[in-house]
C-alpha positions in Angstrom: -11.4 66.1 -151.7 -8.9 66.7 -154.4 -10.3 67.4 -157.9 -9.1 65.5 -160.9 -7.3 68.6 -162.0 -5.5 68.9 -158.7 -4.5 65.3 -158.8 -3.0 65.7 -162.3 -1.1 68.9 -161.2 0.3 67.1 -158.2 1.3 64.0 -160.2 3.0 66.2 -162.8 4.8 68.0 -160.1 6.0 64.7 -158.6 7.3 63.6 -162.0 9.0 67.0 -162.5 10.8 67.1 -159.2 11.7 63.5 -158.6 14.3 62.8 -161.4 17.6 61.0 -161.7 20.9 62.9 -161.3 24.5 62.0 -161.4 26.8 64.0 -159.0 26.0 67.1 -157.0 23.3 69.0 -158.8 24.9 72.5 -158.5 28.1 71.7 -160.5 26.0 69.5 -162.8 23.6 72.4 -163.5 26.7 74.5 -164.3 28.0 71.7 -166.6 24.5 71.5 -168.2 24.5 75.2 -168.9 28.0 75.0 -170.4 27.0 72.1 -172.5 24.0 74.0 -173.9 26.1 77.1 -174.7 28.8 75.1 -176.4 26.4 73.0 -178.4 24.7 76.2 -179.7 28.1 77.8 -180.5 29.1 74.7 -182.5 25.8 74.9 -184.5 26.5 78.6 -185.2 30.0 77.8 -186.5 29.0 74.6 -188.2 31.5 72.6 -186.1 31.5 69.0 -185.2 31.3 67.6 -181.6 34.7 68.0 -180.0 35.2 71.6 -181.1 35.9 73.7 -178.0 35.4 77.4 -177.4 38.4 79.7 -177.1 36.9 81.1 -173.9 34.1 80.2 -171.5 32.9 83.0 -169.2 30.5 82.3 -166.3 28.5 84.4 -163.9 27.2 82.4 -160.9 25.1 83.1 -157.9 26.7 82.9 -154.5 24.8 79.8 -153.6 25.9 78.0 -156.8 29.5 78.8 -156.0 29.1 77.7 -152.4 27.6 74.3 -153.3 30.2 73.6 -156.0 33.5 74.4 -154.2 34.1 71.2 -152.3 32.2 68.4 -154.0 33.5 65.5 -156.1 32.8 65.5 -159.8 31.7 62.1 -161.1 34.0 60.2 -163.5 37.1 62.4 -162.7 38.9 60.1 -160.3 38.3 62.3 -157.3 38.7 65.8 -158.7 36.5 68.5 -157.1 35.1 71.9 -157.9 33.8 73.9 -160.8 36.7 74.0 -163.3 36.6 70.3 -164.1 32.8 70.3 -164.2 32.9 73.3 -166.6 35.6 71.7 -168.8 33.9 68.3 -169.0 30.6 70.0 -169.8 32.2 71.7 -172.7 34.2 68.6 -173.9 31.7 65.8 -173.5 28.5 67.1 -171.9 25.1 66.4 -173.4 22.4 68.9 -172.5 19.7 66.5 -173.5 20.6 64.4 -170.4 19.9 67.3 -168.1 21.2 66.5 -164.6 23.0 63.4 -166.0 24.8 65.7 -168.4 28.2 64.1 -167.8 26.9 60.5 -167.9 28.6 59.5 -171.2 32.0 61.3 -170.7 35.0 59.1 -171.5 38.5 58.8 -170.1 39.8 60.5 -173.3 37.4 63.4 -172.8 38.5 63.7 -169.2 42.1 64.1 -170.3 41.1 66.8 -172.8 39.1 68.6 -170.1 42.1 68.6 -167.8 44.3 70.1 -170.5 41.6 72.7 -171.2 41.8 73.9 -167.6 45.5 74.4 -167.8 45.0 76.8 -170.8 43.2 79.3 -168.6 40.2 79.6 -170.9 37.6 79.5 -168.1 36.6 82.7 -166.3 34.3 82.5 -163.3 32.7 85.5 -161.7 30.1 86.1 -158.9 26.8 87.3 -160.3 26.0 90.5 -158.4 22.9 91.9 -160.2 20.4 89.0 -160.4 18.9 88.2 -157.0 18.0 84.6 -157.8 19.9 82.3 -155.5 20.1 79.7 -158.3 21.6 81.6 -161.3 24.0 80.4 -164.0 25.0 82.4 -167.0 27.5 81.0 -169.6 29.0 82.7 -172.6 31.1 80.5 -175.0 33.2 82.3 -177.6 35.2 81.2 -180.6 36.1 82.6 -184.0 34.5 86.0 -183.3 31.1 84.5 -182.4 29.5 83.7 -179.1 26.6 81.8 -177.7 25.0 82.2 -174.3 22.8 80.1 -172.0 21.2 80.9 -168.7 19.7 78.7 -166.0 17.8 80.2 -163.1 15.2 79.3 -160.5 15.6 75.5 -160.8 18.6 73.4 -161.8 17.4 72.6 -165.4 15.3 75.7 -166.1 16.8 77.5 -169.2 15.5 81.1 -169.5 16.0 84.1 -171.7 17.8 87.0 -170.1 15.3 89.0 -168.1 15.6 92.0 -165.8 16.4 91.3 -162.1 13.2 93.1 -161.0 10.9 90.9 -163.1 12.9 87.9 -161.9 12.3 88.7 -158.3 8.6 89.3 -158.9 8.3 86.0 -160.8 9.9 84.2 -157.9 7.4 85.7 -155.4 4.5 84.9 -157.7 5.7 81.3 -158.0 5.6 81.0 -154.2 2.0 82.3 -154.1 1.0 79.8 -156.8 2.1 76.9 -154.6 -0.7 74.3 -155.2 0.2 72.1 -152.2 -0.9 72.1 -148.6 0.0 69.3 -146.2 -3.6 67.9 -146.2 -3.5 67.7 -150.0 -0.1 65.9 -149.9 -1.6 63.4 -147.4 -4.8 62.8 -149.4 -2.9 62.4 -152.7 -0.4 60.0 -151.3 -2.9 57.8 -149.5 -5.7 57.7 -152.1 -4.1 57.8 -155.6 -4.4 54.5 -157.5 -1.2 52.6 -157.0 -0.3 52.2 -160.6 -0.2 56.0 -161.0 2.4 56.4 -158.3 4.3 53.1 -158.5 7.1 54.9 -160.4 8.3 56.2 -157.0 9.8 52.8 -156.5 12.5 53.8 -159.0 13.8 56.2 -156.2 14.2 53.1 -154.0 16.1 51.2 -156.7 18.5 54.0 -157.6 19.2 55.2 -154.1 19.6 51.7 -152.7 22.2 51.1 -155.4 24.0 54.3 -154.3 24.0 53.0 -150.7 25.5 49.7 -151.8 28.2 51.5 -153.7 29.0 53.6 -150.6 29.4 50.5 -148.6 31.5 48.8 -151.2 34.2 51.5 -151.6 35.9 54.1 -149.3 34.1 57.3 -150.2 34.3 60.6 -148.4 34.4 60.4 -144.7 33.1 56.8 -144.8 30.4 57.6 -142.3 28.0 54.9 -143.5 30.8 52.2 -143.5 31.9 53.3 -140.0 28.4 52.8 -138.7 28.4 49.3 -140.3 31.8 48.4 -138.9 32.4 46.5 -135.6 33.1 49.8 -133.9 29.9 51.3 -135.2 27.8 48.2 -134.3 29.4 48.1 -130.9 28.2 51.7 -130.2 25.0 51.9 -132.3 23.9 48.2 -132.2 21.9 46.7 -135.1 18.6 48.4 -134.4 16.2 49.8 -137.1 17.5 53.2 -136.1 21.1 52.3 -136.7 20.3 50.7 -140.1 18.3 53.7 -141.2 21.3 56.0 -140.4 24.0 53.8 -141.9 22.2 53.1 -145.2 21.3 56.7 -145.8 24.9 57.8 -145.0 26.4 55.3 -147.3 24.4 56.7 -150.3 25.5 60.3 -149.4 29.1 59.3 -148.9 29.2 57.9 -152.4 27.4 60.7 -154.1 29.3 63.6 -152.4 32.7 62.0 -153.2 31.8 61.9 -156.9 30.8 58.3 -157.6 29.5 58.0 -161.1 26.2 56.6 -160.2 22.7 58.0 -160.6 20.6 58.9 -157.6 16.9 59.9 -157.5 16.9 63.6 -156.7 14.1 65.7 -155.1 13.6 69.4 -155.9 17.0 69.5 -157.7 19.0 67.9 -154.9 20.4 64.4 -154.9 21.0 64.5 -151.1 17.4 65.5 -150.6 16.3 62.6 -152.8 18.4 60.2 -150.8 17.2 61.6 -147.5 13.5 61.5 -148.5 13.9 57.9 -149.8 16.3 55.7 -147.8 15.0 56.2 -144.2 11.5 55.3 -145.5 12.8 52.3 -147.5 14.8 50.8 -144.6 12.1 51.4 -142.0 9.5 49.7 -144.3 11.7 46.7 -144.8 12.5 46.3 -141.1 8.9 47.0 -140.0 7.6 44.4 -142.6 5.3 47.0 -144.3 3.6 46.0 -147.6 4.7 47.3 -151.0 1.6 49.5 -151.1 2.4 51.0 -147.8 6.0 51.7 -149.0 4.8 53.3 -152.2 2.4 55.6 -150.3 5.0 56.4 -147.7 7.6 57.3 -150.3 5.1 59.4 -152.2 4.2 61.2 -148.9 7.9 61.8 -148.1 8.9 63.1 -151.5 5.8 65.3 -151.8 6.2 66.8 -148.4 9.8 67.7 -149.3 8.6 69.2 -152.6 5.9 71.2 -150.7 8.4 72.7 -148.3 11.0 73.4 -151.0 8.4 75.3 -153.1 8.2 77.9 -150.4 11.9 77.8 -149.4 13.3 78.0 -152.9 15.8 75.8 -154.8 18.8 77.0 -152.8 19.0 78.7 -149.5 21.0 79.2 -146.3 19.0 76.4 -144.7 20.5 72.9 -145.1 18.3 70.8 -147.5 18.4 67.9 -145.0 16.0 69.8 -142.8 13.4 69.7 -145.7 14.0 66.1 -146.8 14.3 64.6 -143.4 10.9 66.2 -142.5 9.6 64.3 -145.5 11.1 61.1 -144.3 9.7 61.6 -140.8 6.2 62.0 -142.3 6.8 58.8 -144.3 8.0 56.9 -141.3 5.1 58.1 -139.2 2.7 56.7 -141.9 4.5 53.4 -141.9 4.1 53.3 -138.1 0.3 53.5 -138.7 0.0 57.2 -138.1 -3.0 59.3 -139.2 -3.0 62.8 -140.6 -3.0 64.5 -137.2 0.1 62.4 -136.2 1.8 63.3 -139.5 1.2 67.0 -138.7 2.8 66.3 -135.2 5.9 64.9 -136.8 6.3 67.9 -139.0 6.0 70.3 -136.0 8.5 68.2 -134.1 11.0 68.4 -137.0 10.6 72.2 -137.4 11.0 72.8 -133.7 14.3 70.8 -133.7 16.2 71.4 -136.9 15.4 75.0 -138.0 18.5 77.0 -138.4 20.9 74.3 -139.6 23.1 76.1 -142.1 24.1 75.0 -145.5 27.9 75.6 -145.9 28.1 74.0 -149.4 28.0 70.6 -150.9 30.8 68.4 -149.7 31.6 64.9 -148.2 30.6 66.0 -144.7 27.0 66.5 -145.9 26.7 62.8 -144.8 27.0 64.0 -141.2 24.2 66.5 -141.7 21.9 64.0 -143.4 22.5 61.6 -140.5 21.6 64.3 -138.0 18.4 65.1 -139.9 17.4 61.4 -140.3 18.0 60.7 -136.6 15.7 63.6 -135.8 13.2 62.2 -138.3 13.0 58.9 -136.5 12.7 60.5 -133.1 10.0 63.0 -134.3 8.0 60.1 -135.7 8.3 58.1 -132.5 6.9 61.1 -130.5 4.2 61.8 -133.1 2.8 58.3 -133.1 2.3 58.7 -129.4 0.5 62.0 -130.0 3.5 63.9 -128.4 4.4 67.1 -130.3 5.8 70.6 -129.9 2.9 73.1 -129.4 2.3 76.7 -130.5 3.4 77.8 -127.0 6.9 76.9 -128.0 9.1 78.8 -130.4 8.1 79.2 -134.1 5.5 76.4 -134.1 1.9 77.4 -134.9 -1.3 75.4 -134.3 -1.7 75.3 -138.1 0.9 73.0 -139.6 1.1 74.9 -142.9 1.9 78.1 -141.1 4.6 76.3 -139.1 6.1 75.3 -142.5 5.9 78.9 -143.7 7.7 80.0 -140.5 10.5 77.5 -141.3 10.8 78.6 -144.9 10.7 82.3 -144.1 13.6 81.9 -141.8 15.5 79.8 -144.3 14.8 82.0 -147.4 14.8 85.5 -145.8 15.9 85.4 -142.2 19.2 83.6 -142.9 20.3 85.8 -145.9 23.0 87.5 -143.9 24.1 84.1 -142.6 24.4 82.9 -146.2 26.6 85.8 -147.1 28.7 85.3 -144.0 29.2 81.6 -144.7 30.3 82.3 -148.3 32.7 85.0 -147.1 34.3 82.5 -144.7 34.5 79.8 -147.4 36.2 82.1 -150.0 38.7 83.7 -147.6 40.3 80.7 -145.9 44.0 81.0 -145.4 
């Protein structure tokens, strides 16, 4: 049984990792770091808000660059990429808002930011010394003074500059300190007093609103709208399965295209938050589950994703939909009436299927990958509830579900490092 201390630690972790975010979290983390450095520079110089640095220099890890190249920036009318995120962070960003840093930016500030870009005051370089896959260092300069800010490890984690060796050691120690196991996730989600975990319904509210926005407008590749169209219905029908896919895709379409709407993120990723939430929400509605069952299923889904992500790391070569859709498969299995063994089966089925899906940056086509992950989540749950699962005689699956998870995360965090470098090379050398 979980101790009271373990329950508190897990609850704190859930509050920490399931938070609202506007826009793709990598460019938002960069904008956040810029906003922090610029705010501190203004304080040093005694300047009012609106004062801008003469120069902003950034060193970014490869994974940050990869995830910020092709995604829409909220409130910019469809502009993509880092320069506008950086400029807006400097002009109107508020570091106190964390991953909603650009929430209050105005049209006037957008025009100022566009002009700032044309003045070539922004210098972006690849960070080659620090090994952390999530690394952002900003230096803002004006009137002979400068101010620096660094985020690493997670999307809102401001740190002092430390040596790369100690950084790597701290990252490994953090993985060893992982307080979760799947049985703890299950026990927490299924036994905690409802009032203590009811806040997870905010994920339902925010991400449902994002899905409705994706259906209302023509965002990205319009995957969700296509599945809801006469063509989509003619092919997919109006089954629970089709509704799970279309609603999840609508939310991703809106977010990746830069809709200025908050979503509930998971482990620093809005898409992971959507993927851990919407399949569970739609299945619960269609399956006529109770509110209590929904709350516990959402808690189970989000905590499973957090558990896997703790071992994988904030950014990796492995697409985040593999992590989040494993969470949603667990949640759906629970809603089907599944027990702990069957939940373990669903995890093994997911790992056996989706391991190796690459992350080639945040972009509108992420909706396709989320849909692939969610379709696998439903199929894995269907098999699991009938006690059908991939066994340890097959591939990377182990009898122990936690070892199976570690096999997945080891491949994603270490085994695919060369893949990550190769993908970035392709992305940065297109003709």
